[in-house]
Backbone as CSV, one residue per row, in Angstrom:
resi,resn,N_x,N_y,N_z,CA_x,CA_y,CA_z,C_x,C_y,C_z
1,ILE,-11.148,-5.688,36.379,-10.469,-4.735,37.467,-11.290,-4.017,38.230
2,PRO,-11.149,-4.169,39.810,-11.841,-3.028,40.694,-11.518,-1.687,40.629
3,VAL,-13.152,-1.004,40.433,-12.781,0.942,40.967,-11.701,0.746,41.532
4,ASP,-11.420,0.287,42.272,-10.486,0.887,43.890,-8.754,0.392,42.867
5,GLY,-9.043,-0.684,42.388,-7.120,-1.305,41.793,-7.412,-0.004,40.699
6,LEU,-7.650,0.330,39.907,-7.254,2.289,38.897,-7.565,3.049,39.424
7,ALA,-8.384,3.351,40.662,-7.933,5.173,41.712,-6.386,4.978,42.055
8,LYS,-6.524,3.341,42.385,-4.695,3.065,43.152,-4.031,3.453,41.865
9,ASP,-3.857,2.717,40.877,-3.357,3.014,39.564,-2.906,3.995,39.324
10,PHE,-3.717,4.920,38.966,-4.148,6.248,38.437,-3.133,7.316,39.695
11,LEU,-3.558,7.124,41.425,-2.573,7.568,41.563,-1.204,7.363,41.826
12,MET,-0.269,6.311,41.459,0.631,5.889,41.326,1.078,6.766,40.306
13,TRP,0.324,5.760,39.587,0.955,7.036,38.187,1.134,8.183,38.342
14,ARG,0.427,8.871,39.079,-0.107,10.483,39.112,1.408,10.916,39.614
15,LEU,1.892,10.226,40.890,3.078,10.640,41.776,4.269,10.256,41.151
16,LYS,4.599,9.363,40.512,5.526,8.932,39.478,6.067,9.887,38.317
17,MET,4.270,10.891,37.755,5.134,11.552,37.224,5.253,13.145,37.644
18,LEU,4.721,13.083,39.121,4.929,14.209,39.792,6.758,14.213,39.727
19,ARG,6.653,13.287,40.879,8.087,12.841,41.373,9.757,13.797,39.595
20,ALA,8.542,12.942,38.931,10.133,12.907,37.804,9.883,14.282,37.097
21,ALA,9.197,15.509,36.909,8.595,16.386,37.180,8.863,17.568,38.093
22,SER,9.326,16.788,39.604,10.480,17.572,40.225,11.288,17.692,40.192
23,SER,12.415,16.412,39.009,13.318,16.313,39.396,13.834,17.115,38.500
24,TYR,13.242,17.386,37.080,13.384,17.889,36.237,13.875,19.091,36.634
25,ALA,12.862,19.780,37.527,12.460,21.467,37.858,13.740,21.475,38.455
26,ASN,13.885,21.027,39.524,15.064,21.084,40.257,16.651,21.096,39.769
27,ALA,16.277,19.970,39.025,17.935,20.102,38.433,18.362,20.994,37.253
28,ARG,16.971,21.573,36.599,17.577,22.649,35.721,17.828,24.293,36.877
29,LEU,16.462,24.153,37.681,17.296,25.624,39.150,18.019,25.323,39.064
30,HIS,19.000,24.578,39.298,20.535,24.015,40.261,21.564,24.594,38.408
31,ALA,20.438,23.945,38.071,21.433,24.874,36.568,21.870,26.416,36.462
32,VAL,20.544,26.844,36.632,20.017,28.174,36.259,21.158,29.335,37.507
33,LYS,20.949,28.306,38.582,22.161,28.700,39.855,23.609,29.024,39.549
34,SER,23.391,27.792,39.163,24.932,27.625,38.364,25.214,29.075,38.007
35,GLU,24.327,29.216,36.234,24.525,30.015,35.406,25.125,31.729,35.781
36,GLY,23.868,31.249,36.859,24.438,32.944,37.860,25.158,33.035,38.169
37,LEU,25.855,32.580,38.729,26.856,32.254,39.773,28.095,32.348,39.253
38,VAL,28.296,31.907,37.734,29.755,31.999,37.045,29.143,33.560,36.505
39,LEU,28.229,33.857,35.955,28.252,35.549,35.482,28.390,36.238,36.588
40,ALA,27.927,36.103,37.657,28.361,36.617,38.837,29.840,37.493,39.427
41,ARG,30.235,35.902,39.445,31.695,35.903,39.318,32.758,36.864,38.529
42,PHE,31.765,36.546,37.241,33.020,37.278,36.289,32.840,38.849,35.780
43,LEU,31.914,38.778,36.291,31.231,40.514,36.441,32.057,41.198,37.641
44,THR,31.819,40.783,38.656,32.586,40.942,39.618,34.312,41.462,39.257
45,GLY,34.552,40.306,39.458,35.915,40.141,38.314,36.362,41.151,37.792
46,THR,35.228,41.846,36.577,35.432,42.261,35.431,35.681,44.007,36.362
47,LEU,34.702,43.955,37.158,34.527,45.130,37.941,35.768,45.713,38.184
48,LYS,36.203,44.525,39.327,37.328,44.997,40.161,38.384,45.489,39.216
49,HIS,38.717,44.497,38.160,39.810,45.873,37.686,39.533,46.710,35.810
50,SER,38.611,46.636,36.101,38.167,48.049,35.263,38.240,49.765,35.682
51,TYR,39.204,49.447,36.636,39.822,51.435,36.799,41.177,51.251,36.563
């Protein structure tokens, strides 16, 4: 296998890993944002009815 082939394979593998990491991070950020919105809605509802 030529060195150029190894470099190309390595770069393709690296891009695949970066895409997978990006997808995972985006999913986690979405989950945390959703949890924050639920908590904010709960706290807002609690404050409105606590008088």
